[in-house]
C-alpha positions as CSV (number, residue, x, y, z in Angstrom):
1,X,4.7,-6.7,-25.9
2,X,5.1,-5.2,-29.4
3,X,3.3,-7.4,-31.9
4,X,5.7,-6.4,-34.7
5,X,9.2,-7.9,-35.3
6,X,11.9,-5.9,-33.5
7,X,12.7,-2.6,-35.1
8,X,10.1,-3.0,-37.8
9,X,9.0,0.7,-37.8
10,X,9.0,1.8,-41.4
11,X,5.7,2.5,-43.2
12,X,5.0,0.0,-46.0
13,X,5.4,2.5,-48.8
14,X,8.9,3.5,-47.6
15,X,10.1,0.0,-46.6
16,X,12.9,-1.8,-48.5
17,X,12.3,-5.0,-46.5
18,X,8.7,-6.2,-45.9
19,X,8.3,-8.9,-43.3
20,X,5.0,-10.9,-43.1
21,X,3.7,-14.1,-41.5
22,X,2.3,-17.1,-43.4
23,X,0.7,-19.1,-40.6
24,X,-0.3,-22.2,-42.7
25,X,-0.5,-25.5,-40.9
26,X,-2.6,-27.8,-43.1
27,X,-0.4,-30.6,-44.5
28,X,2.0,-31.0,-41.5
29,X,2.1,-34.7,-40.9
30,X,3.9,-35.3,-37.6
31,X,3.5,-32.5,-35.1
32,X,1.3,-29.5,-35.6
33,X,2.0,-26.0,-34.3
34,X,3.6,-24.1,-37.2
35,X,0.6,-21.7,-37.5
36,X,1.8,-20.2,-34.2
37,X,5.3,-19.9,-35.5
38,X,5.2,-16.3,-37.0
39,X,3.6,-14.8,-33.9
40,X,6.1,-16.5,-31.5
41,X,9.1,-15.4,-33.6
42,X,7.9,-11.8,-33.4
43,X,7.4,-12.0,-29.7
44,X,10.8,-13.5,-28.9
45,X,12.5,-11.1,-31.3
46,X,12.3,-8.5,-28.5
47,X,14.8,-10.4,-26.3
48,X,17.4,-9.7,-29.0
49,X,19.4,-6.5,-29.5
50,X,18.8,-4.5,-32.7
51,X,22.5,-4.5,-33.2
52,X,24.6,-7.4,-34.5
53,X,28.2,-7.4,-33.3
54,X,29.1,-10.1,-35.9
55,X,27.9,-7.9,-38.8
56,X,28.5,-4.5,-37.1
57,X,25.1,-3.5,-38.4
58,X,21.9,-2.3,-36.7
59,X,18.2,-3.0,-37.6
60,X,17.4,0.6,-36.7
61,X,19.3,1.7,-39.8
62,X,17.1,-0.4,-42.1
63,X,13.7,0.5,-43.6
64,X,11.8,-2.6,-42.3
65,X,8.0,-3.0,-42.2
66,X,6.0,-5.8,-40.6
67,X,2.8,-6.4,-42.4
68,X,1.5,-8.9,-39.9
69,X,0.1,-12.3,-40.7
70,X,-1.7,-13.1,-44.0
71,X,-5.3,-14.4,-43.6
72,X,-4.6,-17.6,-45.5
73,X,-7.3,-20.0,-46.7
74,X,-6.9,-23.6,-45.4
75,X,-7.0,-25.0,-48.9
76,X,-3.3,-25.6,-49.9
77,X,-3.7,-24.4,-53.5
78,X,-5.6,-21.4,-52.5
79,X,-3.1,-20.5,-49.8
80,X,-0.2,-20.8,-52.2
81,X,-2.0,-18.6,-54.7
82,X,-2.8,-16.0,-52.0
83,X,0.9,-15.7,-51.1
84,X,1.9,-15.5,-54.7
85,X,-0.5,-12.6,-55.4
86,X,0.5,-10.8,-52.2
87,X,4.2,-11.0,-52.9
88,X,3.6,-9.9,-56.5
89,X,1.8,-6.8,-55.2
90,X,4.9,-5.5,-53.4
91,X,7.0,-2.8,-55.1
92,X,9.8,-4.0,-57.4
93,X,12.5,-2.9,-55.0
94,X,10.9,-4.4,-51.9
95,X,12.3,-7.6,-50.5
96,X,9.7,-10.0,-49.0
97,X,10.7,-11.7,-45.7
98,X,8.3,-14.5,-44.8
99,X,7.8,-16.2,-41.4
100,X,6.2,-19.7,-41.6
101,X,4.1,-21.6,-41.3
102,X,4.6,-25.0,-43.0
103,X,7.2,-25.1,-45.8
104,X,4.6,-25.2,-48.5
105,X,4.3,-21.4,-48.2
106,X,7.6,-21.0,-49.9
107,X,6.1,-22.0,-53.2
108,X,3.9,-18.9,-53.5
109,X,6.8,-16.6,-52.8
110,X,9.1,-18.3,-55.3
111,X,6.5,-18.3,-58.0
112,X,6.0,-14.5,-57.6
113,X,9.7,-13.8,-57.5
114,X,10.6,-16.1,-60.4
115,X,8.2,-14.1,-62.6
116,X,9.9,-10.9,-61.5
117,X,13.5,-12.0,-61.5
118,X,14.8,-14.0,-64.5
119,X,17.5,-16.5,-63.5
120,X,16.3,-16.8,-59.9
121,X,18.2,-19.3,-57.9
122,X,16.6,-20.9,-54.8
123,X,18.8,-21.8,-51.8
124,X,17.1,-24.4,-49.5
125,X,18.5,-25.0,-46.1
126,X,16.6,-28.0,-44.8
127,X,16.9,-31.4,-43.1
128,X,14.5,-32.9,-45.7
129,X,14.7,-33.0,-49.5
130,X,10.9,-32.2,-49.9
131,X,11.1,-33.6,-53.4
132,X,8.2,-36.1,-53.4
133,X,5.8,-35.7,-56.3
134,X,2.9,-36.4,-54.0
135,X,2.4,-37.1,-50.3
136,X,-0.6,-38.6,-48.6
137,X,-2.5,-38.1,-51.9
138,X,-1.6,-34.4,-52.1
139,X,0.6,-32.7,-54.8
140,X,0.8,-29.6,-52.6
141,X,2.4,-30.4,-49.2
142,X,5.3,-29.6,-47.0
143,X,6.9,-32.8,-48.3
144,X,6.4,-31.9,-52.0
145,X,7.2,-28.2,-51.9
146,X,10.7,-28.3,-53.5
147,X,9.4,-30.6,-56.3
148,X,6.9,-27.9,-57.1
149,X,9.6,-25.2,-56.8
150,X,11.6,-27.2,-59.3
151,X,8.7,-26.8,-61.7
152,X,8.6,-23.0,-61.1
153,X,12.3,-22.5,-61.9
154,X,14.8,-24.6,-63.8
155,X,15.4,-27.6,-61.5
156,X,19.2,-27.0,-61.6
157,X,18.6,-23.6,-60.1
158,X,17.4,-25.3,-56.9
159,X,20.4,-25.7,-54.5
160,X,19.7,-27.9,-51.5
161,X,21.9,-27.8,-48.4
162,X,21.8,-29.6,-45.1
163,X,19.6,-32.5,-46.3
164,X,19.9,-35.6,-44.3
165,X,16.5,-37.2,-44.8
166,X,14.9,-38.3,-48.1
167,X,13.4,-41.3,-49.8
168,X,15.4,-43.2,-52.4
169,X,13.2,-41.8,-55.1
170,X,13.8,-38.2,-53.9
171,X,17.6,-38.7,-53.9
172,X,17.4,-40.2,-57.4
173,X,15.4,-37.1,-58.6
174,X,17.9,-34.8,-56.9
175,X,20.8,-36.5,-58.5
176,X,19.3,-36.1,-62.0
177,X,17.6,-32.7,-61.7
178,X,18.6,-30.4,-58.8
179,X,21.8,-29.5,-57.0
180,X,22.0,-31.3,-53.7
181,X,25.2,-30.3,-51.9
182,X,26.5,-32.9,-49.3
183,X,28.5,-32.1,-46.2
184,X,28.6,-29.2,-43.8
185,X,26.7,-25.9,-44.4
186,X,29.7,-23.6,-44.6
187,X,31.7,-25.3,-47.3
188,X,28.6,-26.2,-49.2
189,X,27.2,-22.7,-49.2
190,X,30.6,-21.2,-50.3
191,X,30.4,-23.5,-53.3
192,X,26.8,-22.5,-54.0
193,X,27.6,-18.8,-53.8
194,X,30.4,-19.3,-56.3
195,X,28.2,-21.2,-58.6
196,X,25.3,-18.7,-58.5
197,X,27.5,-15.6,-58.9
198,X,25.5,-12.4,-59.2
199,X,22.2,-14.1,-59.9
200,X,19.1,-13.2,-57.9
201,X,18.7,-15.5,-54.9
202,X,15.8,-16.7,-52.8
203,X,16.7,-18.2,-49.5
204,X,14.4,-20.6,-47.7
205,X,15.4,-21.9,-44.2
206,X,13.5,-24.7,-42.7
207,X,14.3,-24.5,-39.0
208,X,14.7,-28.3,-38.9
209,X,18.0,-27.9,-40.8
210,X,19.3,-27.2,-37.3
211,X,19.9,-30.1,-35.0
212,X,16.8,-30.6,-32.7
213,X,19.1,-29.8,-29.7
214,X,19.0,-26.2,-31.0
215,X,15.5,-26.1,-32.5
216,X,13.2,-28.8,-31.0
217,X,10.1,-26.8,-31.9
218,X,9.4,-28.0,-35.4
219,X,7.0,-30.4,-37.2
220,X,9.5,-33.1,-38.2
221,X,12.7,-33.0,-36.2
222,X,15.7,-34.9,-37.7
223,X,18.8,-35.5,-35.5
224,X,22.3,-34.8,-36.9
225,X,21.8,-31.3,-38.1
226,X,23.8,-28.0,-38.0
227,X,24.5,-26.1,-34.8
228,X,23.0,-22.7,-34.2
229,X,26.4,-21.1,-34.8
230,X,26.9,-22.9,-38.1
231,X,23.4,-21.8,-39.3
232,X,24.0,-18.2,-38.3
233,X,27.3,-18.1,-40.1
234,X,25.7,-19.5,-43.2
235,X,23.1,-16.7,-43.2
236,X,25.8,-14.0,-42.6
237,X,27.7,-15.4,-45.7
238,X,24.9,-13.9,-47.9
239,X,26.2,-10.4,-47.1
240,X,26.6,-8.5,-50.4
241,X,24.7,-11.1,-52.4
242,X,21.6,-10.2,-54.5
243,X,19.0,-11.7,-52.2
244,X,15.5,-10.8,-53.5
245,X,13.5,-12.7,-50.9
246,X,13.8,-15.1,-48.0
247,X,11.8,-17.1,-45.5
248,X,12.3,-19.0,-42.2
249,X,9.6,-21.7,-41.9
250,X,8.4,-24.8,-39.9
251,X,8.8,-23.1,-36.5
252,X,6.5,-24.4,-33.8
253,X,6.5,-23.3,-30.1
254,X,8.6,-25.4,-27.8
255,X,8.8,-25.1,-24.0
256,X,12.0,-23.1,-24.0
257,X,11.2,-21.2,-27.2
258,X,14.6,-22.4,-28.6
259,X,13.3,-22.7,-32.2
260,X,11.6,-19.4,-32.1
261,X,14.6,-17.5,-30.7
262,X,17.0,-19.1,-33.2
263,X,14.5,-18.2,-36.0
264,X,14.3,-14.6,-34.8
265,X,18.1,-14.3,-34.7
266,X,18.4,-15.9,-38.1
267,X,15.9,-13.3,-39.4
268,X,17.8,-10.5,-37.8
269,X,21.1,-11.6,-39.2
270,X,19.6,-12.2,-42.6
271,X,18.0,-8.7,-42.7
272,X,21.3,-7.1,-41.8
273,X,23.3,-9.2,-44.2
274,X,21.1,-8.3,-47.2
275,X,20.0,-4.8,-46.2
276,X,22.8,-3.5,-44.0
């Protein structure tokens, strides 16, 4: 089977969209496996069509390159710095599309793009707030990543959707510093898109934003989440927006590949929404 994501045929120099894997699985605290997420997403992408009926768009019409997986060091700070430097090395018009890997990998991409795109807004679709200042003695963790993101951009430029698990302290921090949007994804995202206007946007999707019935393969599943259909509609709503980078993270293999297939379809729809 092709080791690249479906329809990723363009040479790097010609690509408008550059997909790559960040197979980090160092600080995951409940169930390991996210290091295998990028590879599995690529493999199962080939069960999908290149064409999306919902968007009437085809991946074959995009200039998409798959750069493979980054050889990340196991030290969290070094891994984040490696991703930041790699994303910063891309051409100014190229959009990075990252497959995770634990959620900490988002920090490197956001740091690189915040330096390149003034006014960057980050849209986080996630079951967890990830706003702890430290976790298990570590300032860099999948549980602290959005706290660190809120230090890389103005905290109010962080928009958090789908959150249904957080500590009391995290919720207090969110109320004072970030934008945490309650309720269902669709109405919340519509409000976020109105608020962000034409600002550059980075989208990060933790697969656990979906209910575990739709994505059991993840490190910390949290019942009560969005359906696959709701999540796909949310991603499609970004069509026409100025998305300068995105990721889908925290995917781990499960017996039916449900999480990986959902992630692959989310990536396909996202690519077509922003590049079609």
